[in-house]
C-alpha positions in Angstrom: -127.9 169.8 -53.2 -124.4 171.3 -53.6 -121.9 169.4 -51.5 -119.4 171.3 -49.4 -117.8 168.1 -48.3 -118.1 168.9 -44.6 -118.9 166.1 -42.2 -119.0 165.9 -38.4 -117.9 162.7 -36.8 -119.2 162.1 -33.2 -117.9 159.4 -30.9 -120.1 158.9 -27.9 -118.3 157.4 -24.9 -119.5 156.5 -21.4 -118.2 159.7 -19.9 -117.3 162.0 -22.9 -118.1 162.9 -26.4 -115.5 163.6 -29.1 -116.5 165.4 -32.3 -114.3 166.1 -35.3 -115.2 168.4 -38.3 -113.5 167.5 -41.6 -113.6 168.6 -45.2 -113.7 166.5 -48.3 -109.9 166.2 -48.3 -110.0 164.9 -44.7 -108.5 168.0 -43.2 -109.5 168.5 -39.6 -111.2 171.9 -39.3 -112.2 171.6 -35.6 -112.4 169.2 -32.7 -114.7 169.4 -29.7 -115.0 167.4 -26.4 -118.0 167.6 -24.2 -119.4 165.4 -21.3 -121.8 162.7 -22.1 -125.3 163.5 -20.7 -126.1 161.4 -17.6 -129.5 159.9 -16.7 -130.6 160.0 -20.4 -132.4 156.6 -21.0 -134.1 157.8 -24.2 -131.0 159.6 -25.7 -133.0 162.8 -25.9 -130.2 164.8 -24.2 -127.6 163.2 -26.4 -129.5 164.2 -29.5 -129.7 167.8 -28.3 -125.9 167.8 -27.7 -125.1 166.4 -31.1 -127.5 169.0 -32.7 -125.7 171.7 -30.8 -122.3 170.5 -32.0 -123.5 170.3 -35.6 -125.0 173.7 -35.5 -121.9 175.4 -34.1 -119.1 173.4 -35.6 -118.8 175.3 -38.9 -119.2 178.6 -37.1 -116.4 177.7 -34.8 -114.2 176.8 -37.8 -115.0 180.2 -39.3 -114.1 182.0 -36.1 -110.8 180.1 -36.0 -109.9 181.6 -39.4 -110.7 178.5 -41.5 -112.1 179.3 -44.9 -115.1 176.9 -45.4 -118.5 177.1 -46.9 -121.3 177.2 -44.3 -123.3 174.1 -43.7 -122.7 170.4 -43.1 -123.3 167.6 -45.6 -123.7 164.8 -43.1 -123.2 163.8 -39.5 -121.8 160.4 -38.3 -122.5 159.2 -34.7 -121.0 156.0 -33.1 -121.9 154.6 -29.7 -120.8 151.7 -27.5 -122.7 148.5 -26.7 -124.8 146.3 -29.1 -125.7 148.4 -32.1 -128.0 147.7 -35.0 -126.6 149.9 -37.7 -129.3 149.0 -40.2 -132.2 150.3 -38.0 -130.2 153.0 -36.2 -131.1 151.4 -32.8 -128.9 151.0 -29.7 -130.0 147.5 -28.7 -128.1 147.6 -25.4 -125.6 150.1 -24.0 -125.2 149.4 -20.3 -123.0 152.3 -19.5 -125.4 154.8 -21.1 -128.6 153.1 -19.8 -130.0 152.4 -23.2 -132.0 149.4 -24.3 -133.8 149.4 -27.7 -133.4 153.2 -28.2 -133.8 154.6 -31.7 -130.7 156.9 -31.3 -130.3 157.7 -35.0 -133.9 159.0 -35.5 -133.7 161.0 -32.3 -130.5 162.7 -33.5 -131.9 163.3 -37.0 -135.0 164.9 -35.5 -133.0 167.1 -33.2 -130.8 168.2 -36.1 -133.8 169.1 -38.2 -135.2 171.1 -35.4 -132.0 173.2 -35.4 -132.2 173.7 -39.1 -129.5 171.1 -39.9 -131.5 168.7 -42.1 -128.7 166.4 -43.1 -128.3 162.6 -43.3 -127.1 160.8 -40.2 -124.8 157.8 -40.3 -125.0 155.6 -37.2 -122.7 152.9 -36.0 -120.7 151.1 -33.3 -117.7 152.8 -31.8 -115.2 149.9 -32.0 -116.3 148.9 -35.6 -115.9 152.6 -36.6 -112.5 152.7 -35.0 -111.6 149.6 -37.0 -112.7 151.3 -40.2 -110.4 154.3 -39.3 -107.5 152.1 -38.5 -107.7 150.0 -41.7 -108.5 152.7 -44.3 -105.4 153.2 -46.5 -103.2 156.1 -45.7 -100.8 157.6 -48.3 -97.4 156.0 -48.0 -98.5 153.3 -45.6 -95.9 150.5 -45.4 -98.5 147.8 -44.7 -101.9 148.2 -46.3 -104.7 146.9 -44.0 -107.6 147.0 -46.4 -107.0 143.5 -47.8 -107.4 140.1 -46.0 -108.7 139.8 -42.5 -107.6 142.3 -39.9 -108.6 142.4 -36.2 -108.9 145.6 -34.2 -108.7 145.3 -30.4 -109.0 148.5 -28.4 -108.0 147.8 -24.8 -109.8 150.5 -22.9 -112.2 150.8 -20.0 -113.8 147.6 -21.3 -112.7 145.2 -24.1 -114.2 144.6 -27.5 -113.0 143.9 -31.0 -113.8 144.3 -34.6 -113.0 142.3 -37.7 -112.4 143.9 -41.1 -112.4 141.6 -44.2 -111.1 143.1 -47.4 -111.9 146.6 -46.1 -115.5 145.8 -44.9 -116.3 145.7 -41.2 -118.1 142.7 -40.1 -121.2 143.6 -38.1 -122.8 140.3 -37.2 -126.2 141.9 -36.9 -124.7 144.2 -34.3 -123.4 141.4 -32.1 -119.9 140.9 -33.6 -116.8 141.5 -31.5 -118.0 141.3 -28.0 -115.0 139.3 -26.8 -114.9 141.1 -23.5 -118.2 139.5 -22.5 -117.0 135.9 -22.9 -116.8 133.9 -19.6 -113.4 132.4 -18.7 -114.0 128.7 -18.0 -110.8 127.5 -16.5 -107.9 128.6 -14.3 -107.8 131.2 -11.5 -110.2 133.5 -13.2 -112.9 131.0 -14.0 -116.3 132.6 -14.0 -115.1 136.1 -14.8 -115.6 137.8 -18.1 -112.5 138.4 -20.3 -112.7 142.2 -19.9 -112.6 141.8 -16.1 -109.0 140.7 -16.5 -107.8 141.9 -19.9 -108.8 145.6 -20.1 -107.2 148.9 -19.0 -110.0 149.4 -16.5 -109.4 145.9 -15.0 -105.7 146.4 -14.8 -106.2 149.7 -12.8 -108.9 148.2 -10.6 -107.0 145.0 -9.8 -103.7 146.8 -9.3 -105.3 149.3 -6.9 -104.2 152.3 -9.0 -106.1 155.3 -10.4 -105.3 154.4 -14.0 -103.7 151.7 -16.2 -100.9 154.1 -16.8 -100.2 154.3 -13.1 -100.3 150.5 -12.9 -97.7 150.4 -15.7 -95.4 152.7 -13.8 -95.7 150.4 -10.8 -94.8 147.5 -13.0 -91.7 149.3 -14.2 -90.8 149.9 -10.5 -91.0 146.2 -9.8 -94.3 146.3 -7.7 -95.2 142.6 -7.4 -99.0 143.1 -7.3 -99.1 145.3 -10.4 -96.7 143.0 -12.2 -98.9 140.0 -11.6 -101.9 141.9 -12.7 -100.1 143.0 -15.9 -99.0 139.4 -16.7 -102.5 138.1 -16.2 -103.9 140.8 -18.5 -101.4 139.8 -21.2 -102.2 136.1 -20.8 -105.9 136.5 -21.1 -105.7 139.1 -23.9 -103.3 136.8 -25.8 -105.7 134.0 -25.5 -108.5 136.1 -27.0 -106.4 137.4 -29.9 -105.2 133.9 -30.7 -108.8 132.7 -31.0 -109.7 135.7 -33.2 -106.8 134.9 -35.4 -107.5 131.1 -35.6 -111.1 131.7 -36.5 -110.8 134.6 -38.9 -107.2 134.0 -40.3 -106.1 137.5 -39.4 -102.8 138.5 -40.9 -102.7 141.6 -38.7 -104.2 142.7 -35.4 -104.2 146.4 -34.5 -104.1 146.9 -30.7 -105.4 150.3 -29.4 -107.0 151.9 -26.4 -105.4 153.3 -23.3 -103.3 150.2 -22.5 -101.7 150.1 -25.9 -100.1 153.5 -25.1 -97.6 151.6 -23.0 -96.1 150.5 -26.3 -93.5 147.7 -26.3 -94.2 146.9 -22.6 -97.6 145.5 -23.7 -97.0 144.5 -27.3 -93.7 142.6 -26.9 -95.1 140.1 -24.3 -98.4 140.0 -26.1 -96.7 139.0 -29.4 -95.1 136.1 -27.5 -98.3 135.1 -25.8 -100.2 135.0 -29.1 -97.4 133.1 -31.0 -97.2 130.5 -28.2 -100.8 129.7 -28.7 -100.6 129.5 -32.5 -97.7 127.1 -33.0 -98.0 125.6 -36.4 -100.4 128.4 -37.5 -99.6 131.8 -39.0 -99.4 134.3 -36.1 -100.7 137.8 -36.9 -98.6 140.9 -37.0 -99.5 142.9 -33.9 -99.5 146.6 -34.7 -100.1 149.7 -32.5 -103.2 151.8 -33.4 -102.2 154.9 -35.4 -105.2 157.1 -34.3 -105.3 156.7 -30.6 -108.5 157.8 -28.9 -109.5 159.7 -32.0 -110.2 156.5 -34.0 -114.0 156.5 -33.1 -114.6 160.1 -34.2 -112.5 159.5 -37.3 -114.5 156.4 -38.1 -117.8 158.2 -37.5 -116.7 160.8 -40.1 -115.9 158.0 -42.5 -119.3 156.5 -42.0 -120.9 159.9 -42.7 -118.8 160.3 -45.9 -119.6 156.8 -47.1 -123.3 157.5 -46.5 -123.0 160.6 -48.7 -121.4 158.5 -51.4 -124.3 156.0 -51.2 -127.0 158.7 -51.3 -125.3 160.3 -54.3 -125.7 157.0 -56.2 -129.3 156.5 -55.2 -130.2 160.2 -55.7 -131.5 160.9 -52.2 -130.3 164.4 -51.2 -130.9 164.2 -47.5 -131.3 160.6 -46.6 -134.3 161.3 -44.4 -133.8 159.8 -41.0 -130.9 157.7 -42.3 
């Protein structure tokens, strides 16, 4: 099979799907955003949406004046929750209503039905985002593909990923669920970490429409929003300190919606982490470089890695991979 180098990376969120078409050089040829299907417990509707995106992505690039050969080489799809990358199964995704759903095979079948018989890479959204954030970029001042690096996107919920020497740690699909740990002591005892230390929690507890709105209230000196913000930093700092102590992270990349507040979050968070690691090496806390595109970029990287693997083993399509 002649490779055109085109891959489609698809990031499935609780409310929206982001897709990005790239060529072999990593040039973005098109981006698409569509709503995530609701009431889709078997991922049948999702598979149809991904197949539609794949079938039309190259045509859309053509119509936009981009000179590319027709056809995709691979599709990468990442989803939230507990993911078994090896079997292509969503073990549990509460927001999507999935439990034990063979998402990868559903998508592969839907693609084949549309005449797009290409291999499908399947993974976890946060781990894929970590892959995107740690892959080397030309001219990067601090390479993140060596040693232990943590990735913590602070979004609607809270999860993390660990990258060791460029390889993302899966833990059989269970790694990184720091948001689900129960707080045992203090005023938040009994709550899960993400109920305090996530963008969604900040907005909900501050009584605002978004974490950004809560941030603006903090800047205006609102006492409720300020208390909520400080509690978020405190609990998040605790979680990052434990990640660092266990994995020896030399850097932690902080992303998600809350990280868009920049120094307002990162400066006190650096202090909170350092205060908990006296005598140990504190990590360098870095803002994410890809924003909310990290998942789709990571999905594309997974697709490209799968192509490389199939080229070695001599399997042209990867079947229901």
